C-alpha positions in Angstrom: -40.7 54.9 -169.3 -39.4 56.2 -172.7 -36.1 55.2 -174.5 -34.8 58.5 -174.3 -35.0 58.5 -170.1 -33.6 54.6 -170.6 -31.1 55.6 -171.9 -30.5 58.6 -170.0 -30.1 56.3 -166.7 -28.2 53.9 -167.9 -25.6 56.6 -169.6 -25.9 58.6 -165.9 -24.6 55.4 -164.0 -21.6 54.4 -166.0 -20.6 57.9 -165.8 -20.4 57.8 -162.4 -19.0 54.8 -162.4 -16.1 55.7 -165.0 -15.2 58.9 -163.2 -15.1 57.2 -159.4 -12.8 54.4 -161.2 -10.8 56.7 -162.7 -10.0 59.2 -160.0 -9.0 55.9 -158.1 -7.0 54.9 -161.0 -5.2 58.4 -161.1 -4.9 58.1 -157.4 -6.7 61.0 -156.7 -9.2 59.2 -154.9 -8.4 56.8 -152.0 -9.8 53.2 -152.0 -11.6 53.6 -149.0 -13.4 57.2 -149.8 -14.8 55.1 -153.4 -16.9 52.6 -151.2 -20.0 54.2 -151.1 -19.7 55.8 -154.5 -19.2 52.6 -156.4 -22.1 51.1 -154.2 -24.4 54.1 -155.3 -23.1 54.0 -159.0 -23.6 50.1 -159.2 -27.3 50.1 -158.0 -28.1 53.2 -159.9 -26.6 51.0 -163.1 -29.1 47.8 -161.8 -32.1 50.2 -161.5 -31.6 51.9 -165.0 -30.9 48.5 -166.7 -34.1 46.9 -164.8 -36.6 49.9 -164.2 -39.3 47.1 -162.3 -36.9 46.7 -159.9 -37.5 50.1 -158.6 -41.2 49.9 -158.7 -41.2 46.7 -157.0 -39.0 47.7 -154.2 -41.1 50.9 -153.6 -43.8 49.1 -153.6 -42.4 46.4 -151.0 -41.4 49.3 -148.9 -44.3 51.1 -149.3 -43.1 54.0 -151.2 -45.9 55.2 -153.6 -43.5 57.1 -155.9 -40.7 54.9 -156.8 -38.9 58.5 -157.9 -38.8 59.1 -153.9 -37.5 56.1 -153.0 -34.3 56.7 -155.2 -34.2 60.5 -153.3 -34.4 58.6 -150.1 -31.3 56.3 -151.6 -29.3 59.1 -152.6 -30.1 60.9 -149.2 -28.6 58.1 -147.3 -25.6 57.6 -149.5 -24.8 61.2 -148.8 -25.2 60.7 -145.2 -23.2 57.7 -145.2 -20.3 59.3 -147.2 -20.5 62.8 -145.0 -20.1 60.4 -141.7 -17.3 58.3 -143.2 -15.3 61.9 -144.0 -16.1 63.3 -140.0 -14.9 59.9 -138.7 -11.5 60.8 -140.5 -11.3 64.5 -140.1 -11.7 63.6 -136.1 -9.0 60.9 -136.5 -6.8 63.4 -138.6 -7.4 66.3 -136.0 -6.7 64.0 -132.8 -3.2 62.9 -135.2 -2.2 66.8 -135.9 -2.8 67.7 -132.2 -0.7 64.9 -131.2 2.4 65.4 -133.4 2.3 69.2 -132.3 2.6 68.4 -128.7 5.0 65.8 -129.7 7.2 68.4 -132.0 6.8 71.3 -129.3 8.5 68.5 -126.7 11.5 68.3 -129.3 11.9 71.5 -129.8 12.3 72.1 -126.0 14.7 69.5 -125.5 16.5 70.9 -128.9 16.7 74.3 -127.2 17.8 72.9 -123.9 20.6 70.9 -125.5 21.7 74.1 -127.5 21.9 76.3 -124.4 24.1 73.4 -122.8 21.3 73.6 -119.9 20.4 70.9 -118.1 16.5 69.7 -118.7 14.6 70.8 -116.3 11.4 68.6 -115.8 8.2 69.6 -114.6 9.4 73.6 -114.5 7.5 76.5 -114.8 9.3 78.2 -117.2 6.6 79.3 -119.8 9.0 78.7 -122.8 
């Protein structure tokens, strides 16, 4: 490993950590979304400072080229982030649907109260 690649690895890992922490500090990224990015940045920094750890881990896991282990871990982190985002999207869709149904029921009730008509439960009126 050359000195330039050593410095580039450390600078890249520090850049990831600084960007994530700055986004978190400014409130543009929530805490629950930063976990995997902080883990990836931390692992990247440790591997950049101690490159022999990557070679040892690759050898222990049976990976012939250590860079392939880096790509695998990167894809794994992206997969975990994607699964977390998908889970939150599903929850938000369910909340949106529930709120829309609740709002429609309230609008129907307000309309009935404004018209002075008694509320009819289970009517076939498609209002």
